[in-house]
N, C-alpha and C positions, 0 to 999 in steps of 0.2 A: 584566496578565494572569497568572492563577495559574500557578505553576511556571516563570515566565519572568523573566529579567533584561531589563528594558525600557529602551530608549534612544530618545529622540525626535531625529530628524535633519531637517535642511533638505535640499532637493534638491541643493544645492551640496556637502553633506557626504557624500552617498551613495557616490560613487566612492571617496573616501578611506576610508570605513568598509569597503568591499569589499576594498580593498588591505590594511587592517589585519587583516581576517579571514583572508585568504590567508597573511599573515605568521604569524599565530597557528597556522594549521594546518600550516605547514611545507611543504617541497618534496615530500614523499612523502605518499601518501594516508593520512589520519588514521584511526586505529582506530575512533574514535567521532565526532569533531566534523566537521560538514559543514553547509552551507546545505541546508535542507529544502524550503521552499516560499515563495511570495509570493502575496498575494491583496489584492483591493480591498474596501473597506468604506465604506459611506455614513456620513457624519457627521450629527449632529443639525442642524447649520447649513446642510445641503444640499450641503456639500462632499464631498470624497472623501479617503480615507486609504489608503495602501498599506502593508501589514504584511509584513515579511520575518521568517521564522522559521528559525533555525539551531540545531543541537544543539551543545552545548559539549563540547570535548575533555575526556575523563576518563581518568585514569591508573589502571590496575588496581592493587590492593593485596592483600596477603595477607588471606585471610578470617580473622576471629576464631574462636577455638575455640568449637564449638557448646556451648550451655548449655541445660539442661533438656530434653535430647532433641531440640532444634531443630537442623536443618541449615541451612546458608547456601548461597545460590545461587552458582554459579561455574563456571569452566572446570575441566577436569581438574587436579587438584593443589590445589584449594581457592582459586583466585583469585576475588576479588570486585570488581565494578565500584565505583569511587569514588563514594560516595553524595553527592547534592546535592539540596537542596530546589528549586533552580532549574536544571534540566538543559538548559533551552533559553534562547536569546537572541532578543530581539525588537527589530527596528527599526521605528519608526513614522514615516512620511514623508507630508506633505501636498503633493501635486503642485501646481505652479504652472501655471495655465492647462491643467490636465489633462495635463501633460507631466512626465516624469521622464527622467533619463539611463538608458539600458539597462545592466544589469549582465551581460547574456548573454555578452559577450566575456570577462569576468573569471570569471564563475561560469556555465558553459554550461548547467547543469541548469535555470537560471531561464528559458531561452529559451522553452519552451512556456508557462510561467506568465505571462510578459509578453505573449505572443501571445494567450493566453486573455483577459487583461484588456483588450487592445485590442479584441477581438471583442465581449465581453459587457459591458464597462463604458465603452467609448469612450475609453480612455486612450491616450496616445502615449508611446513609449519611443524617445528619440533615440539613433541609433547602433546600433539592433538589427541583428544580422547577417542576419536572415531575417524581415523584417517582414510576411510574407504572412499572410493569414487562416488560422486553425487550426481553430476550431470552426465558424464560419460561412463555409465555404470556397466558396460560390457567390454571385454577385451583389454589389450595392453594400453598403457598410457601413450598418448600421442607425443611425438618428439620431432619437431617442435610442437608445442601445444597450440590448439586451434586459434587462439587470439593473441599469441605471443608473436613478437617480431620474427620474421623468417618463415612463417607458415605460408604455404602456397595453396590458396583455396582452389586453384585450377588444376592442381596435381591429381592424378588418377586416384580414385577411392581405393582404400585398402580393406581387406577382409579382417575384421577384428573378432569374428565370431568364436574362434576356438577356445578362448578363455571364458569360462562362465562368470556371470556377475557375482560380486561378493555381497552376500546378504547374511544377516544374523540367523542362527539356528537355535531352536529351543527343543530340547530332547527330554523325554521322560515317559513313564507309563501312561498310555491312553491319550497322549498329546497328538492332535491331528494338525496338519499343515494345509491351509487352503490358499493357493494363489488365485486371486480374483482380478482379472484384467490381463493386459491393458485394454483389450476390446471388451467393454462391459455391456452396454445396452443402448439401443436407439442412437442418438447423436451425442451421447455423453463423451466428454473429452478423454483422451487416452491416459491411463495411469494404471499401475498394478499395485494391489494391496495384498500383503502377505499376512494372513491370520494364523496364529498358533493358539489352539483352543482345546478345551475339554468340555464336551457337551455344548452348552450355550455360552459358557464363560470364556472370555478372551484373555489369554495369558500375555500375549505379546502381539504387537501390530507394527508393521513396517511398510510405509508408503514408498513407492518408486515412481517418481515423476520424470519429467524431461524427455519423454519419448518423442515429443515433437518440438524439441528445442529449436528455435528459429534464429538464434544468434542475433537478436534484434539490436543489442548494443553494438555489435560489429557492423551492422547495416548503417548505423549513423555515421560511421567514419568516412570523412570526405564529402559528406552531404552538405548542401547549402543550408542556411538557417531556415528558410521557408520550407524546404523539403523535409527538414528535421521535424517540423510541426506536423506534417502529414504522416510521417512515420510514427510519431508519438501517439497519434490517434488510433493507430492500428496495433499497438502493443497488446492491448486488451480492449476489444471492441465495446464491451459494456461499460468501460470506464474511459471512453474517448475524451470527454471534456477534462477529466482530472489529469490524464497524461499530457494532453496538449497544454493545459494551464501550467502544470509544474515545469514542463520543458520551456514554455515561453518565459516564465518568470526567471528561470535559471539563465537564459540567454539575455534577458533584460538586465539582470544583475551584472552579468559579465560586461555588457556593453554600456552600462550606465543609463539605459533607457527607463522611462516610466510611462506606462500606458495611460491614455487620457482618462479623466474621471468617468465619463459615460461608459467607456470600454470596461473599466474595472467593475462598475455596477452590473453591467450586462454579463460579465464573467460570473458573478455571484448567482445571477438568475439561472444561467446555464448549468452551473455546478449543482444547484439545488434541484433543478428539474431532473438531472441525471440521478441524483440520490433518490428522488421520489419514485421514478419508475423501477429502479433497481430494488428498492425495499419492497415494493408491491409484488414484484416477481418473486422475491425471497419468501414472502408470506404465502404466496400461492404454492410454491414448491414445498415449503415446510408442511403445509396442510396436506399435500399429497402423501408425504411420508407418514402422517398420522391417520391416513385413510379418511380425511375429512374432504370428501369430493366437492361439496358445495363451496367450501372455503378455497379449495384449489381453483375452481372455475371462476369464482368472483375475483380472486386476487389477480389472475391472469387477464380477466376482462378489464379491471381497473388499470392494470399495467398498459394494456392496449389503448385505453382512453388517453392516458398521459402521453404515450408515444404519438398518438394522433395530434395532440396539442403541440408536441415538439415539432412534428412534421409541418404543421401549418405555420408555426412561428419561424422556423429556420430552413425548411426544405429538407431536413434530415431527421428521421425518427430517432437516430442516435446522436444528434446534435453535432455532427461532424462538419468540417470545412469552414469553421469560423475563427477559432482562436489561433493566433499567430504571434510571434515576437513583435512587440510594439502595440498590441491591442487586438482588434478584430479585423478580419478581411473585409467585412461590410457591416453596415448598421442593421439593426433590427427594429421593427415596429412592434412595441409591446403594449400599445394602447388597449388592445382587447384581451390581453393575457389574464388580467384579474377576473374578468367575466368567464373566461374559459375554465379557469381553475374553480370558480364558484360552481360551475356545472357539475363538477365531480367531487367537490369538497364534502358535501353531505353524504354521498355514497361511500366515500372513503371512511368517514367518521363512523358510519353505521357498521361498515365491514370490520373495523378495528374493535368496536364494542362487542360485536358478535364473537369474534375470536377470543376476546378477553373473558367471555362468559360461556364458552363451550367446554364443559367439563371433560368430555372424552378427549378433546384436543389437548387441554392443559395437563391431564393426567399423564399423557405420553411424554410431555416436555419436562415436567418437574423432576428434578434430581438426575436427569439424563445428561451425561457428558459433563460432569462438574469440573471446572478449571479453577484451581486455587489461585488466589491473588498473587502470592509470591512466585509461583510457577509462571503465571502469565507475564509478570514483569521480567523475570530472569531469562525466559526463553524468547521474549520479543513480541508477544501478542500486541496487536494494534487494533484501532477502530472499535466497532461494537463488541468485539471479542474481549478486549481488555476492559472496556467500560462495563460490561456485564459482570466482570470479576472485581468490581470496586476499584478500578484504576481510573481516576478522573483526569483524562487527557484528551484534548481535541485541538488540533493545530489551528483551526479557525479562531479559537479563542486565545490559546496560549502563545501563538506566534502569528498574529493576524496577517493576512495577505489579501490581494484584490481590495475590496472595500468592506470586509467583514467587521472591521472595527467600527463601522458606522451603523450597524444593525444590532438589535438586542435579541438574544435567544438563550435558551437553557441547554445545557449538555446533559442528556439523560444518563444516569449511572445506576446500576443495579449491583446488589451484593451477592446474589445467589451463585453466579458463575456457571449455571446450568443452561440447558437449551431454552427453558422458559425465560430466564433472564436475558439471554441473547435476543430472543424474539421481542421482549418488552422494550429493550433499548431501541430496536429498529422501529417499532410502532410509534414510540414517542418521537423519534427523529423524523418520521413522516409528518407529524403535526408541526414540528419545529420548522421543517423545510417549507411547508406551505406558508407559515408566518414570515419566514425570512424573505421569500419571494414577494409577498405583498408589501413588506416594508421597503424592499429594494425598488419595486416599481414606483412607489410614491416618491422616492428620492432621486430617481434617474432624470437628469436634465438633458436637454438637447446639446449636441456638441459633436466634435470629431471622435472617431473610434480607432484611428490608427495614427501613430506619431513616432518618429525616430529621432526626435531631439534628445540630445544628451542632457539629462536632468541632474546627474551627479557624476563624479569621477568614475570612469570605467575602471574595471579591475585591471591592474597592471599586467597580470599574467593571462588575461582573457579567460577567467574561470568564474563560474557562478553556480549557486545552489538555489534550486526552487523547490517549494514544498506545498502540498495540498492535502487536506483531510478528505480523501476520496471515500466513496461509499464503503469500502472494505477496510479503511484505515489510512495511516500516514503514508503518503507517497512522496518520495524524494527523487529529484533529478540533479545530478552533478554534471556540469557541462564544461568541457575544455575546448577552447576555440583555437584555430590555426593562428599563426603569427600575424597574418593580415586581417584577422577577425571576420573572414567571409565564409569559412567552412568549419565543420565540426571535426575535432581531432579525437575526442573521447567523450562518450556519454555513458554514465552509470545510472541505472534505474533501481531504486529501492522500492520494490513492489509489495503492497500489503499482503497479498496472498502468499508470496514467498515466505514472509514472516509467519503468517498464521498457519500455513501447512506444517511448518516446523513445530508449532505448538500443539496442533491437533492430536498427534498420537498420545500425548499425556492424558487426554480425556477418554481414550479408547481402552487402554489396558485396564483390566479388572472390571470392565463393563460386560455387556452381553450382546450376542449377535442380533437379537431382535431389535435392539435400540440403535444399531450402528447407522442405518440409513437416516434416522431422525437426527442423530448427533452430527453426521456429516452435513446434512442440509442446514442445521442450525448455525454452522460456521459460515455458510454462504461463500465458499471458497471458489476461486477461479484457477483452473489448471493452466489455461493459456497465460494468465498473468504471472503465475509462478514460473512457468517454463520460459517465457519470453523468447 
């Protein structure tokens, strides 16, 4: 797989490999290295292969002196991530009798990935600490599993209702159980939350997602490369650019393509515009939960202003229909973008300052939903969630893509791990996004935006890995192409909200009911992204 150091393991070697990875990462959370995801993939011989992807630890080094007017990406002070052509490690394992040893006890963030493979591929993971269904949480297991070979999607639907879902139970004097959802309020996405509480104190919290699982990964199967880009934009509508970009880069890696320089710069602009409107929406929604009505209204107004800029620039308020493997579908005229951003920059800055100085708002955020650093690392937190818990990780800097290595910016990190820290990270990222866009506009030169020339050797297996630091965290696409390289055979999506929903319950238990809405809003989670 392109950009990956690949090792083939037997099931018996898997636990030893996990121990070696833990030894390599050390006793404290690594700045960059960590297990990222695991997924199943059908083989040509009808068998199954499980693929584990981890990011390799990288040591920062001093940035070289800029040449020819070029700046290098880095932290304040000019630090640059150690470059590598293979920033990810891959283990490939063939299960024996569809069974593998579970790694969830050693690498807890793999718990949900293993359960997902149990539900959708019919695999078994021996020794899993929580082997209950995750995606198909009602009724008997499907046989064959929905994404396994032999499953007929056209077969008549079966009624699986007789068996109730398996959920944890907490019993004791005065303990009450509150099932909230899946229909909650207004247009909020479908999910059910089970609260076990005494008075206002929450003893245990259990989220049940995947009520509207769309089998998006299955929809990629057999699609052309161009159609795949359209599908990727619709995995999570508010992260259309990030998904399309990660998919495009995975395909480009598999094919040996490299997008033209202008296209790579414009991709940076689009990605930061997406981050900008998402963070403004986040702050408006967070203000709603603290009953700061003026902050809610102003946040959504500024979000709308940025979306209008998006619409004038691209024809799409959500920046869709542009990114495709090989570059962009069409060129963009960015000559007036800096002035358009200037028109909202001062308002955004004043809005952020007012939020930072409104005590009634801050009082509700401070100490709410604290996430410890070690828990954030072990359970797979990503994006602003991990950076708010003092984990200094950002794919734009650590493993640069597009043209992020050509711009200078800071990665905001907070130590508190609470709702206030999570909001502070996003506020600083708004300022950084505006600065990145301005730098990129100044560096973008005329030129072509779409090219299919092979710039490097194509991956011999037609496989590629693409990554993006999306608004909500690290987003990965693993792409497996057909033998003739014209269609998609398997696409795996590591969605940041899937990771952060797993982490979220650790901040709810031992908290109180009055703070729950604030805590959930401070995570900025997407149910559609997690469900896929």
